[in-house]
C-alpha atoms as an extended CHARMM CRD file, in Angstrom:
* protein
*
        57  EXT
         1         1  MET       CA              7.2730000000       -6.7340000000       15.0100000000  PROA      1               0.0000000000
         2         2  PRO       CA              6.9520000000       -7.3810000000       10.7550000000  PROA      2               0.0000000000
         3         3  ALA       CA              9.7960000000       -5.7360000000        9.2210000000  PROA      3               0.0000000000
         4         4  SER       CA              7.8600000000       -3.4500000000        6.9510000000  PROA      4               0.0000000000
         5         5  ILE       CA              5.3590000000       -1.9510000000        6.5930000000  PROA      5               0.0000000000
         6         6  LEU       CA              3.4220000000       -4.3070000000        4.3920000000  PROA      6               0.0000000000
         7         7  GLY       CA              3.9260000000       -7.2270000000        7.0690000000  PROA      7               0.0000000000
         8         8  GLU       CA              1.9220000000       -4.8820000000        9.3480000000  PROA      8               0.0000000000
         9         9  VAL       CA             -1.4640000000       -3.5890000000        6.7540000000  PROA      9               0.0000000000
        10        10  GLY       CA             -1.3460000000       -6.6140000000        4.4160000000  PROA      10              0.0000000000
        11        11  HSD       CA             -4.3910000000       -8.2240000000        6.5250000000  PROA      11              0.0000000000
        12        12  LEU       CA             -6.4240000000       -5.1810000000        5.5950000000  PROA      12              0.0000000000
        13        13  SER       CA             -6.1780000000       -5.5660000000        2.0660000000  PROA      13              0.0000000000
        14        14  GLY       CA             -8.4690000000       -7.8300000000        1.0540000000  PROA      14              0.0000000000
        15        15  ALA       CA            -11.5500000000       -4.8820000000        3.5040000000  PROA      15              0.0000000000
        16        16  ALA       CA             -9.5770000000       -2.3430000000        1.6510000000  PROA      16              0.0000000000
        17        17  ARG       CA            -11.0380000000       -3.6490000000       -2.0500000000  PROA      17              0.0000000000
        18        18  THR       CA            -14.8550000000       -3.7430000000       -0.5820000000  PROA      18              0.0000000000
        19        19  ARG       CA            -15.1400000000       -1.0660000000        0.4550000000  PROA      19              0.0000000000
        20        20  GLY       CA            -12.7390000000        0.0440000000       -2.7480000000  PROA      20              0.0000000000
        21        21  THR       CA            -15.8080000000       -1.2380000000       -4.7770000000  PROA      21              0.0000000000
        22        22  ALA       CA            -19.1340000000       -1.3050000000       -3.0110000000  PROA      22              0.0000000000
        23        23  THR       CA            -18.6500000000        3.1820000000       -3.2680000000  PROA      23              0.0000000000
        24        24  ARG       CA            -17.3610000000        3.7000000000       -6.4980000000  PROA      24              0.0000000000
        25        25  LEU       CA            -19.4430000000        5.8570000000       -8.0700000000  PROA      25              0.0000000000
        26        26  SER       CA            -20.1440000000        6.0720000000      -12.0650000000  PROA      26              0.0000000000
        27        27  CYS       CA            -21.2580000000        9.3610000000      -13.8500000000  PROA      27              0.0000000000
        28        28  PRO       CA            -24.1270000000        9.3450000000      -15.0590000000  PROA      28              0.0000000000
        29        29  SER       CA            -23.6740000000       11.1590000000      -18.7290000000  PROA      29              0.0000000000
        30        30  CYS       CA            -20.9470000000        9.0400000000      -20.1160000000  PROA      30              0.0000000000
        31        31  GLY       CA            -20.5690000000        5.7530000000      -17.6040000000  PROA      31              0.0000000000
        32        32  SER       CA            -16.2670000000        7.1790000000      -16.4720000000  PROA      32              0.0000000000
        33        33  ALA       CA            -15.6960000000        5.8470000000      -13.2620000000  PROA      33              0.0000000000
        34        34  PHE       CA            -13.5620000000        8.9740000000      -12.6970000000  PROA      34              0.0000000000
        35        35  VAL       CA            -15.9240000000       11.5690000000      -10.0300000000  PROA      35              0.0000000000
        36        36  ALA       CA            -14.3840000000       13.6710000000       -7.3270000000  PROA      36              0.0000000000
        37        37  GLN       CA            -16.7910000000       14.7610000000       -4.6340000000  PROA      37              0.0000000000
        38        38  VAL       CA            -16.9490000000       17.7640000000       -3.6760000000  PROA      38              0.0000000000
        39        39  LEU       CA            -18.5570000000       20.7960000000       -1.9430000000  PROA      39              0.0000000000
        40        40  GLY       CA            -21.1250000000       22.6460000000       -2.4510000000  PROA      40              0.0000000000
        41        41  ASP       CA            -22.2910000000       26.0540000000       -2.0300000000  PROA      41              0.0000000000
        42        42  ASN       CA            -24.7600000000       24.9000000000        0.5620000000  PROA      42              0.0000000000
        43        43  GLY       CA            -22.6320000000       22.6450000000        2.7160000000  PROA      43              0.0000000000
        44        44  GLY       CA            -24.4330000000       19.6550000000        0.5490000000  PROA      44              0.0000000000
        45        45  ILE       CA            -22.4990000000       17.5990000000       -1.2450000000  PROA      45              0.0000000000
        46        46  SER       CA            -21.8670000000       17.2450000000       -5.1690000000  PROA      46              0.0000000000
        47        47  TYR       CA            -19.9190000000       15.0070000000       -8.3330000000  PROA      47              0.0000000000
        48        48  VAL       CA            -18.5180000000       16.0110000000      -10.3440000000  PROA      48              0.0000000000
        49        49  CYS       CA            -16.8800000000       14.2460000000      -13.5160000000  PROA      49              0.0000000000
        50        50  THR       CA            -13.8590000000       14.4100000000      -14.1670000000  PROA      50              0.0000000000
        51        51  ALA       CA            -13.6820000000       12.7330000000      -17.4540000000  PROA      51              0.0000000000
        52        52  CYS       CA            -16.7080000000       14.7780000000      -18.9610000000  PROA      52              0.0000000000
        53        53  GLY       CA            -17.6100000000       18.1290000000      -17.1960000000  PROA      53              0.0000000000
        54        54  HSD       CA            -20.8970000000       16.6550000000      -15.6040000000  PROA      54              0.0000000000
        55        55  SER       CA            -21.6510000000       17.5670000000      -12.6790000000  PROA      55              0.0000000000
        56        56  TRP       CA            -24.4350000000       16.3820000000       -9.9330000000  PROA      56              0.0000000000
        57        57  SER       CA            -25.7510000000       16.1660000000       -6.3030000000  PROA      57              0.0000000000
């Protein structure tokens, strides 16, 4: 048994880095990577840029 949680999950860090990079979104208006995924009124998924306020789906 590892002495810390880092020893337990250390082998997962490469996969997490790859997954985070592959799914990163950027705002089509300003290019910012600060994008939030939100649930729309009709149940669809939309995105909102937290830097400039632009929203799209």
